[in-house]
C-alpha positions in Angstrom: 2.1 176.9 27.6 0.0 174.7 29.8 -2.0 172.4 27.5 -4.7 172.0 30.1 -5.2 175.7 30.4 -8.2 176.8 28.3 -8.4 180.2 26.8 -11.2 182.6 27.6 -13.2 181.9 24.4 -13.1 178.2 24.9 -14.4 178.5 28.5 -17.0 181.1 27.3 -18.3 178.7 24.5 -18.3 175.8 26.9 -20.3 177.7 29.5 -22.7 179.0 26.9 -23.1 175.4 25.6 -23.7 174.0 29.1 -26.3 176.8 30.0 -27.9 176.5 26.6 -28.2 172.8 26.9 -29.8 172.9 30.2 -32.3 175.7 29.1 -32.9 173.8 25.7 -33.4 170.5 27.5 -35.9 172.2 29.8 -37.7 173.9 26.8 -37.7 170.7 24.8 -38.8 168.4 27.5 -41.5 170.7 28.7 -42.9 171.3 25.2 -42.9 167.6 24.3 -44.5 166.6 27.6 -47.2 169.3 27.2 -47.9 168.1 23.6 -47.8 164.3 24.3 -49.3 164.1 27.8 -51.3 167.2 28.5 -52.8 167.5 25.0 -51.7 171.1 24.3 -51.2 172.2 20.9 -47.6 172.9 19.7 -47.9 176.7 19.8 -49.2 176.8 23.5 -46.8 174.2 24.6 -44.0 176.2 23.1 -45.0 179.3 24.9 -45.1 177.6 28.2 -41.8 175.7 27.6 -40.1 179.0 26.7 -41.3 180.5 30.0 -40.0 177.5 31.9 -36.5 177.7 30.2 -36.2 181.6 30.4 -35.0 181.9 34.1 -32.6 179.0 33.7 -31.0 180.7 30.7 -30.8 184.2 32.2 -29.4 183.2 35.5 -27.0 180.7 34.0 -25.6 183.2 31.5 -25.5 186.1 33.9 -23.5 184.0 36.5 -21.4 181.7 34.4 -21.1 182.5 30.7 -21.0 186.3 30.8 -20.2 187.0 34.5 -20.1 190.5 35.8 -16.4 190.2 36.7 -15.4 189.6 33.0 -18.1 191.8 31.5 -17.8 195.0 33.5 -21.2 195.0 35.2 -21.6 196.0 38.8 -23.2 192.7 39.7 -24.1 189.4 37.9 -27.9 190.3 37.8 -28.6 193.9 36.6 -31.7 195.6 35.3 -29.8 196.5 32.1 -28.7 192.9 31.4 -32.1 191.4 32.4 -33.9 193.9 30.0 -31.5 193.3 27.2 -31.7 189.5 27.7 -35.6 189.6 27.7 -35.4 191.4 24.4 -33.1 188.9 23.0 -35.1 185.9 24.4 -38.3 187.3 22.9 -36.6 187.7 19.6 -35.4 184.1 19.8 -38.8 183.0 20.9 -40.5 184.7 18.0 -38.2 183.0 15.6 -38.9 179.7 17.4 -42.7 180.2 17.4 -42.7 181.1 13.8 -40.9 177.9 12.9 -43.3 175.8 15.1 -46.3 177.5 13.4 -45.0 177.0 9.9 -43.4 173.6 10.1 -45.5 171.8 12.8 -49.0 173.3 12.6 -49.0 174.3 8.8 -46.9 171.8 7.2 -47.4 168.9 9.7 -43.7 168.1 10.3 -42.9 166.1 13.5 -42.6 168.3 16.6 -39.6 166.5 18.0 -37.5 167.4 14.9 -38.8 171.0 14.5 -38.2 171.8 18.2 -34.8 170.3 18.2 -33.6 172.0 15.0 -35.2 175.3 15.8 -33.6 175.5 19.3 -30.2 174.7 17.9 -30.6 177.1 15.0 -31.4 180.2 17.2 -28.5 179.5 19.5 -25.7 181.1 17.4 -27.6 184.4 17.1 -28.2 184.4 20.9 -24.6 183.8 21.7 -23.3 186.7 19.6 -26.1 189.1 20.7 -25.7 188.1 24.4 -21.9 188.5 24.3 -21.8 191.9 22.6 -25.0 193.5 23.8 -27.2 191.9 26.5 -24.4 191.2 29.1 -22.0 194.0 28.0 -21.0 196.3 30.9 -20.1 199.9 31.0 -16.3 199.0 30.7 -16.6 197.4 27.2 
């Protein structure tokens, strides 16, 4: 066995991590900038930051993490995968927003910590749901 050859799961997790990191950094950076420089409240900043990160996440996962070739879709970008992805993204966003409202706006916790931990906390759920539902094609 070639020690440099990575199995499918390792590659998939690495791609998910890379795409997720790009989207999360976009979300985090946008939210913090809007709070610290544009004077927006945490809830509004979070909504705009989510919208900024959404296309990065969908396109990255559709082309790299859960590509059509490996997941039995007709093409990388499909209405079905886009619709399912939006449902998952909105679920993740609602969890994220509830965390921001509770911990930042109600309890006064630091936004940097709350945004960072919340973004990380939702990632596991999104990976599993994306893999087995959002990007699953007809052959799986």
